[in-house]
KOLMAR-801751 format. One line per 8 residues: number of its first residue (from 1); their letters; for each residue x, z, y of N, C-alpha, C, CB. Coordinates in steps of 0.02 Angstrom, whole numbers, padded with zeros to 5 digits. Glycine has a CB too. Example, Ala and Ser with C-alpha at 12.3 -4.5 7.8 and 13.67 -1.06 7.14 Angstrom:
1) AS) 00660:00390:-00284:00615:00390:-00225:00660:00390:-00165:00565:00452:-00224 | 00642:00354:-00112:00684:00357:-00053:00645:00394:00002:00704:00286:-00030;
***
This chain:
1) MQVTRAAW) 03992:04141:05830:04020:04140:05898:04094:04154:05894:03985:04192:05944 | 04134:04121:05935:04206:04128:05933:04226:04197:05957:04239:04074:05975 | 04273:04228:05923:04297:04295:05940:04342:04291:06001:04333:04328:05881 | 04331:04330:06053:04371:04328:06113:04437:04364:06104:04332:04357:06171 | 04485:04346:06147:04549:04380:06145:04541:04454:06160:04598:04348:06195 | 04498:04470:06207:04489:04541:06226:04462:04581:06168:04442:04546:06285 | 04415:04552:06130:04387:04588:06072:04439:04602:06020:04329:04550:06042 | 04480:04552:06007:04533:04561:05956:04585:04612:05979:04568:04494:05940;
9) LSACLLAL) 04604:04609:06044:04653:04658:06070:04625:04728:06065:04671:04642:06142 | 04562:04736:06081:04530:04802:06076:04531:04828:06005:04459:04800:06101 | 04516:04783:05957:04515:04803:05886:04585:04823:05863:04489:04746:05842 | 04635:04786:05885:04704:04802:05865:04725:04870:05893:04753:04748:05888 | 04708:04883:05957:04726:04947:05987:04691:05005:05953:04711:04946:06061 | 04627:04995:05935:04591:05048:05900:04622:05062:05832:04518:05029:05892 | 04642:05009:05796:04673:05018:05731:04738:05056:05737:04684:04951:05697 | 04777:05040:05789:04840:05074:05798:04829:05147:05815:04882:05040:05853;
17) AACLPGCT) 04779:05160:05858:04765:05228:05877:04743:05270:05817:04711:05230:05930 | 04707:05238:05771:04683:05275:05712:04740:05296:05668:04635:05232:05672 | 04797:05261:05673:04854:05275:05629:04899:05329:05658:04893:05213:05616 | 04891:05345:05724:04941:05387:05756:04932:05461:05744:04939:05374:05828 | 04872:05490:05743:04866:05562:05737:04900:05588:05674:04793:05583:05737 | 04940:05640:05684:04971:05672:05626:05033:05637:05601:04923:05677:05571 | 05054:05582:05633:05112:05546:05609:05176:05578:05637:05109:05472:05630 | 05228:05577:05597:05294:05598:05620:05339:05538:05618:05321:05656:05577;
25) PTRESAPS) 05394:05538:05658:05438:05479:05659:05467:05465:05590:05494:05489:05709 | 05462:05404:05569:05491:05382:05505:05545:05332:05520:05436:05352:05458 | 05602:05339:05487:05659:05297:05501:05647:05225:05480:05720:05323:05466 | 05665:05178:05523:05665:05108:05506:05737:05085:05504:05624:05065:05557 | 05754:05046:05453:05822:05023:05446:05841:04977:05502:05832:04988:05379 | 05905:04976:05519:05930:04934:05573:05919:04861:05556:06004:04947:05585 | 05901:04820:05605:05885:04750:05592:05944:04710:05567:05857:04717:05654 | 05931:04662:05524:05982:04613:05505:05955:04545:05524:05998:04617:05428;
33) AGQDTGQA) 05993:04493:05511:05974:04426:05533:05905:04408:05506:06025:04375:05510 | 05860:04388:05551:05794:04366:05531:05746:04421:05514:05800:04321:05473 | 05766:04484:05525:05725:04540:05505:05678:04560:05561:05768:04600:05485 | 05615:04570:05547:05566:04592:05595:05555:04666:05586:05500:04553:05588 | 05595:04706:05618:05589:04779:05610:05614:04813:05673:05628:04804:05549 | 05588:04871:05688:05611:04909:05745:05668:04954:05727:05554:04950:05775 | 05710:04972:05775:05764:05019:05763:05735:05089:05750:05814:05020:05822 | 05767:05126:05707:05743:05193:05691:05744:05236:05754:05786:05225:05637;
41) ASGGAPAP) 05695:05281:05757:05692:05326:05815:05755:05366:05821:05631:05372:05811 | 05784:05385:05764:05845:05425:05765:05907:05381:05764:05847:05471:05706 | 05899:05314:05757:05955:05268:05759:05996:05268:05695:06000:05284:05817 | 06039:05217:05688:06085:05216:05633:06055:05191:05568:06113:05282:05622 | 06094:05199:05515:06074:05177:05448:06026:05226:05417:06136:05167:05404 | 05991:05204:05363:05945:05250:05329:05980:05312:05304:05912:05215:05271 | 05944:05368:05302:05972:05430:05277:05991:05423:05204:05921:05488:05286 | 06043:05457:05181:06062:05454:05111:06003:05474:05066:06122:05500:05097;
49) GAIRLWAD) 05991:05434:05015:05937:05448:04968:05868:05430:04993:05938:05520:04952 | 05864:05396:05050:05798:05377:05077:05765:05325:05032:05804:05350:05148 | 05699:05329:05025:05661:05278:04989:05658:05217:05033:05589:05304:04970 | 05676:05160:05007:05677:05098:05045:05611:05061:05034:05738:05052:05025 | 05568:05065:05084:05501:05035:05082:05501:04972:05125:05446:05085:05105 | 05491:04915:05094:05487:04852:05129:05415:04829:05130:05533:04797:05096 | 05392:04803:05188:05321:04786:05194:05311:04728:05242:05281:04847:05218 | 05257:04691:05231:05239:04637:05275:05224:04663:05345:05178:04599:05246;
57) SALRPAVQ) 05246:04625:05395:05240:04647:05465:05168:04662:05486:05269:04595:05510 | 05120:04626:05458:05050:04635:05479:05025:04706:05464:05006:04584:05443 | 05058:04740:05418:05036:04806:05397:05073:04863:05432:05043:04813:05323 | 05114:04846:05481:05159:04896:05511:05124:04961:05531:05191:04866:05571 | 05070:04961:05571:05042:05026:05593:05020:05070:05534:04982:05014:05638 | 04986:05040:05485:04962:05079:05428:05020:05103:05384:04913:05037:05386 | 05069:05060:05372:05126:05080:05330:05165:05136:05363:05172:05019:05317 | 05175:05131:05429:05211:05184:05464:05174:05251:05457:05219:05166:05538;
65) AIASRHEA) 05108:05249:05464:05069:05310:05459:05073:05340:05389:04997:05297:05479 | 05064:05299:05338:05066:05323:05269:05135:05351:05251:05047:05266:05220 | 05187:05314:05270:05255:05336:05254:05273:05400:05291:05305:05281:05272 | 05252:05405:05354:05268:05466:05393:05235:05527:05364:05247:05456:05466 | 05172:05520:05344:05137:05577:05316:05166:05596:05248:05062:05561:05309 | 05186:05546:05209:05218:05560:05144:05284:05597:05156:05229:05495:05104 | 05322:05574:05205:05386:05606:05220:05376:05678:05242:05423:05566:05274 | 05326:05690:05285:05313:05757:05309:05289:05803:05252:05261:05756:05364;
73) RTGQPVAL) 05251:05775:05205:05224:05814:05150:05277:05831:05097:05167:05777:05118 | 05322:05784:05083:05369:05793:05028:05440:05810:05051:05371:05731:04986 | 05456:05796:05114:05524:05805:05138:05571:05749:05117:05550:05870:05112 | 05545:05698:05083:05585:05641:05060:05588:05588:05115:05555:05611:04995 | 05648:05573:05140:05652:05522:05193:05632:05453:05169:05722:05520:05222 | 05601:05414:05213:05579:05347:05198:05609:05299:05250:05501:05342:05196 | 05642:05247:05228:05670:05196:05272:05626:05134:05268:05744:05179:05254 | 05602:05110:05325:05555:05055:05328:05589:04990:05350:05497:05071:05374;
81) TFGPSAAL) 05570:04936:05318:05591:04869:05339:05530:04824:05339:05647:04840:05291 | 05519:04788:05395:05462:04744:05402:05484:04672:05412:05417:04767:05460 | 05442:04626:05391:05455:04555:05401:05403:04513:05364:05526:04537:05377 | 05408:04447:05369:05364:04404:05329:05377:04414:05255:05375:04330:05348 | 05324:04416:05215:05331:04432:05144:05379:04385:05108:05263:04429:05111 | 05374:04320:05121:05418:04272:05086:05491:04285:05103:05399:04200:05104 | 05505:04300:05167:05574:04313:05187:05600:04378:05156:05579:04316:05264 | 05558:04429:05152:05578:04492:05121:05592:04482:05047:05524:04545:05130;
89) RQRISQGQ) 05549:04446:05012:05560:04433:04941:05626:04396:04930:05501:04393:04910 | 05639:04348:04973:05701:04310:04966:05762:04355:04974:05704:04253:05017 | 05760:04400:05022:05816:04445:05032:05825:04493:04973:05806:04486:05097 | 05769:04516:04944:05774:04558:04885:05804:04519:04827:05704:04586:04865 | 05782:04457:04818:05808:04415:04764:05882:04401:04772:05769:04349:04761 | 05905:04402:04834:05976:04390:04848:06018:04452:04841:05984:04361:04917 | 05987:04508:04824:06025:04568:04809:06019:04625:04859:06095:04551:04804 | 05981:04616:04913:05971:04671:04959:05925:04723:04927:05941:04647:05027;
97) EADVFVAA) 05937:04786:04942:05907:04840:04905:05841:04863:04935:05955:04898:04900 | 05791:04865:04893:05725:04892:04911:05699:04929:04850:05676:04836:04934 | 05656:04978:04861:05627:05017:04807:05553:05001:04797:05636:05091:04819 | 05517:04994:04853:05445:04981:04853:05433:04922:04899:05403:05045:04875 | 05389:04876:04879:05376:04815:04917:05301:04806:04924:05409:04753:04883 | 05276:04802:04986:05206:04789:05000:05203:04720:05032:05174:04844:05046 | 05170:04672:04999:05173:04602:05019:05104:04573:05032:05208:04561:04967 | 05103:04522:05074:05043:04482:05082:05041:04433:05023:05042:04443:05150;
105) GSTQPQQL) 04983:04428:04991:04976:04384:04933:05008:04416:04871:05008:04317:04946 | 05004:04380:04816:05032:04405:04753:05091:04364:04728:04979:04408:04700 | 05101:04304:04756:05153:04260:04730:05223:04289:04738:05149:04193:04765 | 05237:04316:04797:05305:04342:04810:05323:04401:04764:05311:04362:04883 | 05282:04453:04760:05299:04507:04714:05297:04486:04640:05252:04565:04724 | 05254:04438:04624:05252:04414:04555:05317:04379:04537:05193:04367:04544 | 05347:04345:04585:05412:04314:04572:05465:04367:04556:05434:04272:04632 | 05461:04424:04591:05507:04479:04575:05493:04507:04506:05502:04534:04628;
113) ASGGQWQP) 05428:04517:04491:05410:04546:04427:05429:04501:04369:05334:04559:04425 | 05429:04435:04380:05446:04389:04325:05518:04395:04303:05432:04317:04347 | 05560:04425:04347:05630:04436:04328:05640:04498:04285:05672:04442:04389 | 05586:04536:04274:05590:04594:04229:05615:04657:04261:05633:04577:04173 | 05626:04657:04328:05652:04717:04360:05602:04750:04407:05714:04699:04399 | 05544:04720:04414:05493:04748:04458:05426:04752:04422:05486:04705:04522 | 05386:04801:04443:05319:04811:04416:05274:04752:04435:05289:04878:04441 | 05230:04729:04390:05181:04678:04410:05141:04703:04470:05134:04660:04351;
121) PAVIAKDS) 05126:04660:04518:05093:04683:04580:05021:04704:04569:05096:04628:04632 | 05000:04753:04608:04931:04777:04608:04902:04767:04678:04927:04852:04586 | 04840:04744:04681:04806:04734:04746:04786:04802:04774:04744:04688:04738 | 04806:04815:04836:04789:04879:04868:04741:04868:04927:04852:04914:04892 | 04737:04808:04954:04693:04794:05011:04684:04719:05017:04720:04824:05077 | 04636:04698:05057:04623:04627:05065:04599:04612:05136:04571:04602:05013 | 04627:04560:05164:04607:04538:05231:04559:04479:05225:04669:04518:05273 | 04516:04471:05274:04475:04411:05279:04517:04355:05310:04410:04424:05320;
129) LCLMTAPR) 04492:04294:05305:04527:04237:05334:04492:04214:05398:04531:04179:05284 | 04532:04194:05446:04507:04167:05509:04536:04098:05522:04523:04216:05567 | 04502:04059:05561:04527:03995:05582:04556:04003:05652:04471:03940:05581 | 04621:03989:05658:04655:03994:05723:04659:03923:05751:04726:04027:05716 | 04636:03913:05813:04630:03846:05840:04660:03839:05910:04557:03826:05843 | 04678:03777:05927:04703:03761:05994:04648:03775:06045:04725:03687:05997 | 04668:03790:06107:04618:03808:06159:04565:03755:06170:04653:03821:06224 | 04580:03691:06156:04531:03638:06169:04472:03640:06122:04565:03571:06165;
137) LTVAPATA) 04478:03675:06066:04426:03676:06016:04382:03738:06023:04456:03673:05945 | 04317:03728:06017:04269:03783:06014:04236:03781:05946:04217:03779:06072 | 04247:03833:05906:04224:03833:05837:04185:03897:05823:04285:03827:05788 | 04130:03890:05789:04091:03947:05765:04099:03952:05689:04015:03940:05784 | 04086:04010:05659:04094:04015:05586:04057:03961:05548:04069:04082:05564 | 03996:03944:05570:03956:03894:05534:03986:03824:05539:03886:03893:05560 | 04028:03812:05589:04056:03744:05598:04130:03741:05580:04047:03722:05671 | 04157:03794:05549:04228:03797:05534:04250:03741:05487:04246:03865:05504;
145) LGALLRAD) 04213:03730:05433:04232:03678:05387:04228:03609:05420:04187:03680:05324 | 04176:03598:05459:04170:03535:05495:04229:03524:05542:04106:03533:05533 | 04252:03577:05574:04310:03570:05619:04372:03551:05580:04321:03636:05657 | 04383:03581:05522:04441:03565:05481:04440:03493:05458:04445:03612:05421 | 04381:03466:05447:04374:03398:05421:04374:03344:05475:04310:03392:05381 | 04368:03363:05537:04367:03314:05591:04431:03272:05593:04357:03349:05659 | 04422:03207:05604:04479:03162:05603:04528:03176:05659:04455:03090:05609 | 04504:03204:05715:04548:03216:05772:04578:03285:05773:04510:03205:05836;
153) VRVGAYQP) 04567:03324:05720:04594:03392:05716:04651:03392:05665:04539:03443:05695 | 04711:03408:05690:04770:03411:05647:04775:03481:05617:04835:03394:05686 | 04772:03486:05551:04772:03550:05516:04841:03563:05488:04718:03550:05459 | 04869:03621:05502:04934:03640:05475:04927:03692:05421:04979:03666:05531 | 04969:03688:05370:04968:03736:05315:05035:03736:05279:04911:03720:05264 | 05051:03793:05249:05111:03798:05209:05098:03772:05138:05136:03871:05206 | 05151:03757:05103:05145:03739:05033:05126:03800:04992:05211:03707:05006 | 05086:03792:04941:05071:03850:04898:05135:03875:04864:05018:03832:04844;
161) GAEPLGDA) 05142:03941:04861:05202:03970:04831:05256:03984:04882:05228:03926:04778 | 05257:03947:04937:05309:03956:04987:05294:04015:05034:05319:03892:05028 | 05230:04021:05052:05207:04074:05097:05139:04098:05072:05203:04049:05171 | 05123:04163:05081:05057:04188:05059:04999:04149:05089:05050:04260:05078 | 05005:04129:05152:04951:04092:05183:04944:04021:05154:04961:04087:05258 | 04997:03995:05125:04991:03931:05090:04947:03937:05029:05060:03905:05070 | 04956:03991:04991:04913:04003:04933:04840:04010:04955:04936:04066:04895 | 04829:04049:05009:04761:04060:05032:04728:03995:05056:04761:04112:05089;
169) FWQLVDRA) 04766:03953:05091:04738:03891:05117:04717:03845:05061:04788:03856:05163 | 04759:03836:05011:04742:03788:04958:04687:03814:04912:04804:03773:04917 | 04680:03880:04907:04621:03907:04872:04558:03890:04912:04628:03983:04862 | 04564:03895:04979:04508:03877:05021:04490:03803:05013:04524:03892:05095 | 04541:03760:05007:04529:03688:04998:04489:03676:04934:04596:03649:04996 | 04507:03710:04881:04470:03703:04818:04397:03724:04826:04503:03745:04762 | 04386:03778:04863:04318:03802:04873:04279:03755:04919:04318:03873:04903 | 04313:03724:04967:04280:03680:05015:04246:03622:04980:04330:03653:05066;
177) DQLQSGAH) 04277:03598:04926:04247:03542:04890:04181:03560:04857:04296:03516:04838 | 04172:03625:04843:04109:03647:04815:04054:03649:04868:04117:03716:04783 | 04074:03654:04931:04026:03658:04986:04010:03590:05015:04053:03703:05041 | 04059:03546:05013:04048:03479:05040:04088:03429:04998:04068:03475:05115 | 04053:03384:04966:04086:03336:04923:04138:03295:04961:04034:03289:04891 | 04198:03290:04932:04251:03252:04963:04295:03291:05010:04222:03195:04999 | 04277:03356:05023:04316:03396:05070:04388:03406:05045:04282:03464:05081 | 04396:03416:04981:04463:03426:04953:04507:03366:04967:04459:03439:04877;
185) ATLTAKVH) 04482:03306:04953:04522:03246:04964:04537:03235:05037:04486:03185:04936 | 04489:03248:05080:04499:03239:05152:04552:03286:05179:04434:03249:05190 | 04548:03350:05161:04596:03399:05185:04665:03386:05157:04573:03469:05167 | 04669:03369:05093:04734:03356:05062:04769:03297:05095:04725:03343:04987 | 04730:03246:05114:04759:03186:05144:04782:03198:05215:04709:03130:05142 | 04750:03243:05252:04765:03249:05323:04809:03308:05341:04701:03255:05360 | 04818:03356:05296:04853:03418:05315:04927:03404:05331:04848:03469:05258 | 04951:03438:05382:05022:03436:05400:05056:03495:05364:05032:03441:05479;
193) VLSGGQPL) 05097:03479:05314:05129:03532:05275:05188:03559:05314:05152:03505:05205 | 05188:03624:05326:05240:03657:05364:05290:03691:05318:05210:03709:05413 | 05351:03694:05339:05402:03728:05299:05397:03803:05312:05473:03702:05316 | 05419:03842:05263:05419:03914:05272:05461:03934:05332:05446:03948:05209 | 05437:03984:05368:05473:04007:05427:05448:03977:05492:05544:03991:05419 | 05405:03926:05489:05375:03898:05549:05311:03938:05565:05359:03822:05541 | 05312:03982:05615:05252:04022:05630:05193:03977:05649:05266:04072:05686 | 05135:03990:05621:05076:03951:05636:05060:03954:05711:05016:03975:05596;
201) REELMQGR) 05068:04013:05740:05053:04021:05811:05096:03973:05853:05066:04094:05833 | 05161:03969:05837:05205:03926:05876:05186:03852:05868:05278:03937:05856 | 05168:03833:05807:05148:03764:05795:05086:03746:05836:05135:03752:05721 | 05040:03792:05841:04979:03781:05881:04995:03780:05955:04928:03836:05865 | 05035:03827:05978:05050:03831:06049:05091:03771:06073:05088:03896:06063 | 05132:03743:06029:05172:03685:06047:05133:03620:06041:05234:03682:06003 | 05071:03624:06016:05029:03566:06012:05043:03520:05954:05034:03528:06074 | 05079:03545:05904:05095:03503:05846:05038:03502:05795:05159:03527:05813;
209) IDAAVQGC) 04997:03554:05796:04937:03556:05755:04880:03584:05798:04947:03600:05691 | 04818:03576:05774:04760:03599:05811:04725:03658:05777:04711:03542:05820 | 04736:03667:05713:04700:03720:05677:04742:03742:05617:04631:03695:05654 | 04735:03806:05600:04769:03833:05542:04731:03895:05518:04843:03851:05559 | 04735:03909:05454:04702:03967:05424:04751:04025:05425:04678:03952:05352 | 04729:04083:05448:04771:04142:05456:04731:04202:05433:04795:04149:05529 | 04766:04254:05410:04733:04318:05398:04707:04345:05464:04781:04368:05364 | 04648:04376:05463:04618:04396:05526:04658:04450:05562:04548:04422:05513;
217) IGAGADAA) 04694:04493:05526:04735:04544:05559:04790:04510:05598:04765:04593:05507 | 04826:04464:05567:04879:04427:05602:04851:04384:05658:04918:04386:05554 | 04794:04352:05645:04764:04310:05696:04744:04350:05757:04702:04274:05667 | 04719:04411:05746:04700:04453:05802:04760:04471:05846:04668:04516:05777 | 04817:04485:05814:04877:04500:05853:04899:04439:05893:04934:04523:05806 | 04894:04380:05863:04913:04319:05898:04866:04305:05956:04913:04259:05850 | 04802:04316:05946:04752:04302:05998:04760:04348:06058:04682:04309:05971 | 04788:04407:06047:04795:04455:06101:04846:04433:06153:04815:04523:06074;
225) STALGITP) 04892:04387:06134:04945:04367:06180:04946:04292:06193:05011:04388:06152 | 04894:04256:06172:04892:04183:06180:04821:04162:06199:04915:04147:06116 | 04814:04097:06214:04747:04070:06228:04717:04037:06166:04752:04018:06285 | 04745:04050:06108:04719:04020:06047:04651:04049:06029:04769:04032:05989 | 04610:04008:05998:04544:04030:05976:04547:04058:05906:04495:03972:05979 | 04506:04109:05893:04503:04141:05827:04430:04143:05805:04533:04213:05829 | 04417:04115:05746:04349:04113:05719:04350:04139:05647:04320:04042:05722 | 04313:04193:05632:04308:04215:05562:04276:04161:05519:04267:04280:05557;
233) LPAALDTG) 04304:04150:05460:04275:04100:05415:04212:04128:05382:04326:04079:05362 | 04163:04086:05368:04103:04110:05334:04120:04133:05263:04049:04055:05332 | 04079:04177:05236:04093:04206:05170:04100:04152:05117:04038:04254:05151 | 04063:04098:05122:04065:04045:05072:04133:04010:05070:04010:03995:05084 | 04171:04015:05124:04235:03981:05129:04294:04029:05127:04238:03940:05192 | 04281:04092:05137:04334:04142:05144:04358:04166:05075:04309:04203:05185 | 04417:04143:05055:04445:04164:04991:04485:04229:04998:04489:04110:04961 | 04499:04250:05059:04533:04313:05072:04608:04309:05063:04505:04365:05027;
241) LPYTLTWR) 04642:04359:05090:04715:04366:05085:04730:04436:05058:04751:04353:05154 | 04748:04442:04994:04761:04509:04966:04829:04535:04988:04758:04507:04890 | 04834:04600:04991:04899:04634:05001:04914:04673:04937:04897:04681:05064 | 04974:04666:04912:04991:04692:04847:05052:04737:04850:05004:04635:04798 | 05056:04781:04800:05110:04831:04796:05148:04823:04731:05081:04902:04801 | 05214:04826:04736:05256:04828:04676:05315:04874:04690:05280:04757:04656 | 05348:04896:04638:05408:04938:04647:05458:04921:04592:05390:05013:04647 | 05521:04936:04609:05575:04922:04562:05568:04968:04501:05645:04932:04595;
249) LKASEAAR) 05573:04940:04442:05562:04980:04380:05613:05036:04374:05565:04934:04319 | 05673:05025:04400:05725:05077:04396:05728:05121:04458:05793:05045:04385 | 05676:05118:04499:05674:05158:04559:05668:05232:04541:05614:05137:04604 | 05687:05274:04588:05685:05347:04577:05614:05371:04570:05719:05383:04634 | 05607:05432:04545:05541:05463:04540:05510:05471:04609:05546:05531:04504 | 05552:05485:04659:05527:05492:04727:05496:05427:04752:05583:05515:04775 | 05527:05370:04735:05501:05305:04755:05435:05291:04719:05551:05250:04739 | 05430:05311:04656:05367:05302:04619:05311:05344:04650:05378:05321:04545;
257) QLAQAMQS) 05329:05404:04673:05278:05446:04706:05254:05414:04771:05307:05515:04719 | 05301:05383:04807:05280:05348:04868:05235:05289:04851:05342:05324:04908 | 05251:05252:04798:05208:05197:04777:05138:05221:04760:05239:05160:04716 | 05134:05279:04728:05068:05308:04712:05032:05327:04777:05076:05369:04666 | 05070:05353:04825:05039:05373:04889:05010:05312:04925:05091:05408:04933 | 05042:05253:04916:05017:05193:04948:04951:05169:04918:05069:05137:04943 | 04933:05197:04861:04870:05179:04827:04819:05236:04829:04884:05160:04755 | 04833:05288:04867:04790:05347:04868:04729:05337:04913:04829:05407:04891;
265) PEAAQQWR) 04678:05379:04906:04620:05376:04952:04641:05384:05025:04570:05430:04934 | 04691:05425:05038:04716:05433:05107:04745:05367:05133:04769:05489:05110 | 04782:05332:05090:04809:05268:05111:04753:05217:05122:04858:05241:05058 | 04702:05219:05079:04646:05173:05087:04613:05181:05155:04594:05184:05031 | 04611:05242:05181:04583:05253:05248:04625:05216:05300:04580:05328:05264 | 04690:05216:05292:04734:05181:05339:04724:05105:05334:04807:05199:05327 | 04718:05079:05273:04706:05007:05266:04641:04987:05300:04705:04986:05191 | 04589:05028:05290:04524:05013:05320:04527:05019:05396:04470:05059:05292;
273) ALGLQTP) 04565:05068:05422:04572:05076:05494:04605:05014:05525:04613:05138:05510 | 04646:04981:05486:04679:04920:05510:04633:04859:05508:04742:04906:05469 | 04575:04867:05474:04527:04813:05469:04526:04779:05402:04541:04763:05522 | 04561:04808:05352:04563:04778:05286:04509:04807:05241:04632:04789:05255 | 04493:04771:05188:04448:04795:05136:04490:04827:05081:04403:04737:05108 | 04464:04876:05047:04500:04908:04992:04460:04903:04927:04515:04981:05008 | 04495:04903:04870:04461:04897:04805:04412:04955:04794:04512:04895:04749;
***
C-alpha cells in the first residue's frame, strides 16, 4: 500500500523529537554558495579549534544530536556543515576545510580516500530505498518494478559516481534483471539521466519525470511538503543506501574522537531513531 504524506510527516517528526532530549546548541558554520546549512545559534564563524563536521543533509537531526552531546561531554566545540554529499565532497576536493565527513553512499568519501589524505570510508548506517512517483501514479511495493518498466512512465536517475542515488539506482537495475528477464535493458534504454544538482523532487514536481528512486528518509521529507507518492521498494529490489564515515588522516585527536563517537552505540540509537538500519 502506498505510504501517505501524513504517515511520513508523522515519522519525520517523531524522529526529530527523539533526537532533541539532552541536546545542547551546536554551532553550524555560516552558509556559503550552494550550502545547505543553518546559521549557528550563536552566529558568526566557527569557534577557534572547532572540529569541522560535514554531513549529508538527510542526517541533520541525528548528526546535530550526536555532535551536541559530544560537545557537552568533552567541551570540544563542533562546527556543522550540511549539504548534498556530492557537493560537499567537491568543496573538500577544492580545498575547503573539513575534519570528519558523513556521506550518503561510499563513492564520494572513497574519492577523497583515494587521494591518500582521508581514511577509507566505513558504513555506519543504511537507509532503505523508496520509489517516489508523480501524483497520477498509484504504486504498491509489489508493483514497483512493473511501474518502472511501464512504457508511459518516465524514470529519472543520476549517473553512477555523480550522486549517491545514482549508484543506488544502477545497482537496483542490475538486481531487476534477476527478477524479470530484460528489465536491465528496458530500464537502461528508457531512463532520463539527470545531471548532478537536479533535485529529484523538483524534476517530479515539474513533470519532467514520473518516477525516481530515493532513500526513504529523504523521500519522507519530500512527501511531507508535496503531493508526490512514496512507495517502499520490496526487499528483493531494495539494494539500500549506505551512509559512510571518513576523516582526514591529519585531523586532530579531538576530531578522531568525534569520528569514534559517530560509530558508538549511542550514535547507533540516533541513526535508528531517524529510521536507518545499523550494522
